[in-house]
ZAVOMI-173928 format. One record per residue (C-alpha): residue number from 0; residue in one letter; chain; x, y, z. Coordinates in nm, 2 decimals. Each point is the difference from the previous one (the first is absolute). Layout:
BEGIN
<atom NUM,A,A,<X,Y,Z>>;
...
//
This chain:
BEGIN
<atom 0,X,A,<-2.16,1.26,-0.16>>;
<atom 1,X,A,<0.38,-0.02,0.02>>;
<atom 2,X,A,<0.05,0.37,-0.05>>;
<atom 3,X,A,<-0.26,0.07,0.28>>;
<atom 4,X,A,<0.21,-0.22,0.24>>;
<atom 5,X,A,<0.32,0.17,-0.11>>;
<atom 6,X,A,<0.15,-0.28,-0.21>>;
<atom 7,X,A,<0.17,0.08,-0.32>>;
<atom 8,X,A,<-0.12,-0.23,-0.28>>;
<atom 9,X,A,<0.34,-0.06,-0.17>>;
<atom 10,X,A,<0.16,-0.19,0.29>>;
<atom 11,X,A,<-0.32,-0.20,0.06>>;
<atom 12,X,A,<0.00,-0.10,-0.37>>;
<atom 13,X,A,<0.36,-0.10,0.01>>;
<atom 14,X,A,<-0.07,-0.21,0.30>>;
<atom 15,X,A,<-0.28,-0.18,-0.18>>;
<atom 16,X,A,<0.21,-0.06,-0.31>>;
<atom 17,X,A,<0.34,-0.09,0.16>>;
<atom 18,X,A,<-0.13,-0.16,0.32>>;
<atom 19,X,A,<-0.08,-0.35,-0.14>>;
<atom 20,X,A,<0.32,-0.01,-0.20>>;
<atom 21,X,A,<0.21,0.09,0.31>>;
<atom 22,X,A,<-0.17,-0.26,0.21>>;
<atom 23,X,A,<0.06,-0.27,-0.26>>;
<atom 24,X,A,<0.37,0.08,-0.03>>;
<atom 25,X,A,<0.03,0.01,0.38>>;
<atom 26,X,A,<-0.15,-0.34,0.02>>;
<atom 27,X,A,<0.24,-0.13,-0.27>>;
<atom 28,X,A,<0.30,0.14,0.19>>;
<atom 29,X,A,<-0.11,-0.16,0.32>>;
<atom 30,X,A,<-0.05,-0.34,-0.18>>;
<atom 31,X,A,<0.34,0.02,-0.15>>;
<atom 32,X,A,<0.15,0.08,0.34>>;
<atom 33,X,A,<-0.19,-0.27,0.17>>;
<atom 34,X,A,<-0.19,0.25,0.21>>;
<atom 35,X,A,<0.31,0.17,0.14>>;
<atom 36,X,A,<-0.06,0.38,0.04>>;
<atom 37,X,A,<0.38,0.06,0.03>>;
<atom 38,X,A,<0.03,-0.02,-0.38>>;
<atom 39,X,A,<-0.14,0.35,-0.01>>;
<atom 40,X,A,<0.28,0.15,0.21>>;
<atom 41,X,A,<0.30,-0.21,-0.11>>;
<atom 42,X,A,<0.10,0.23,-0.29>>;
<atom 43,X,A,<0.09,0.37,0.09>>;
<atom 44,X,A,<-0.22,0.14,-0.28>>;
<atom 45,X,A,<-0.32,-0.18,0.11>>;
<atom 46,X,A,<0.07,0.07,0.37>>;
<atom 47,X,A,<0.04,0.37,-0.07>>;
<atom 48,X,A,<-0.31,0.01,-0.21>>;
<atom 49,X,A,<-0.19,-0.18,0.27>>;
<atom 50,X,A,<0.13,0.24,0.26>>;
<atom 51,X,A,<-0.10,0.30,-0.20>>;
<atom 52,X,A,<-0.35,-0.15,-0.05>>;
<atom 53,X,A,<-0.03,-0.05,0.38>>;
<atom 54,X,A,<0.11,0.36,0.07>>;
<atom 55,X,A,<-0.25,0.13,-0.25>>;
<atom 56,X,A,<-0.29,-0.20,0.14>>;
<atom 57,X,A,<0.09,0.10,0.36>>;
<atom 58,X,A,<0.02,0.37,-0.09>>;
<atom 59,X,A,<-0.35,0.00,-0.15>>;
//
């Protein structure tokens, strides 16, 4: 079914495997920062990785 719709199975499988773990770690980071989203852009490395992710998503 995924191949008929044009989806590659490897990224979908990665999403199913890594998605819950990513969500759990995101929640933990927000709890440690008391819900402040600025914690994700305070450090230059995390800010640049977030910017790259936004560019990749917007280009898709």
